[in-house]
C-alpha positions as CSV (number, residue, x, y, z in Angstrom):
1,M,54.2,18.3,27.5
2,P,56.6,20.4,29.7
3,E,54.5,22.2,32.4
4,S,55.8,26.1,31.9
5,D,56.0,28.6,29.3
6,D,59.2,28.9,29.7
7,L,60.4,25.2,29.3
8,L,57.7,24.8,26.5
9,V,59.7,27.6,24.5
10,E,63.5,25.8,25.4
11,Y,62.5,22.6,24.9
12,A,60.0,23.0,21.7
13,E,62.7,22.5,18.9
14,I,63.1,18.5,20.2
15,I,59.4,18.9,20.8
16,E,58.5,19.6,16.7
17,E,61.6,16.6,15.6
18,E,59.6,14.7,18.2
19,F,56.4,15.0,16.3
20,E,58.0,15.7,13.0
21,I,59.5,12.1,13.1
22,Y,56.0,10.9,14.2
23,F,54.1,11.8,11.9
24,K,57.2,10.1,8.9
25,E,57.7,7.0,10.8
26,I,53.4,6.8,11.4
27,T,53.2,8.2,7.1
28,M,55.3,5.1,6.2
29,Y,53.3,3.3,7.8
30,F,50.3,4.0,6.2
31,D,51.7,3.8,2.7
32,C,52.6,0.6,3.7
33,M,49.8,-0.9,4.9
34,D,48.3,0.1,1.9
35,R,50.5,-1.4,-0.3
36,S,50.1,-4.4,1.2
37,R,46.6,-4.0,1.1
38,H,45.9,-3.4,-2.7
39,E,48.7,-5.7,-3.0
40,A,46.2,-8.5,-1.2
41,F,43.0,-7.3,-3.6
42,L,45.0,-8.1,-5.8
43,L,45.9,-11.8,-5.6
44,A,42.1,-12.1,-4.0
45,Q,40.6,-11.2,-7.2
46,R,43.4,-13.6,-9.3
47,R,41.7,-16.5,-6.0
48,T,39.1,-15.3,-7.4
49,G,39.0,-15.9,-11.2
50,A,40.2,-19.1,-10.8
51,Y,38.0,-20.2,-8.9
52,Q,35.5,-19.3,-10.9
53,D,37.5,-20.7,-14.0
54,F,37.3,-24.1,-12.1
55,L,33.5,-23.9,-11.3
56,H,32.5,-23.5,-14.6
57,R,34.9,-25.7,-15.9
58,L,33.6,-28.8,-13.7
59,E,30.2,-27.4,-14.3
60,V,31.0,-27.7,-18.3
61,A,32.9,-31.1,-17.2
62,R,29.4,-32.3,-15.7
63,R,27.1,-31.6,-17.9
64,T,29.8,-34.1,-20.7
65,S,30.2,-37.2,-19.1
66,G,26.4,-37.1,-17.4
67,Q,25.7,-36.9,-21.9
68,R,27.7,-39.5,-22.5
69,E,26.4,-41.6,-19.9
70,E,23.1,-40.9,-21.0
């Protein structure tokens, strides 16, 4: 931050451009992180569903296997 008002006025355009670039880039970064989070969440949902299917199938298989032994 410039120390005097004269320097502030003199460098205002450069400072404004720098802040605009910063906010544009940080917004793009957050958007990327949001997309990554969403992709990871969808993957976790699919994996959880597959695991639930596995557990259900295992339960049925164990019941069926136990009935054959009797």
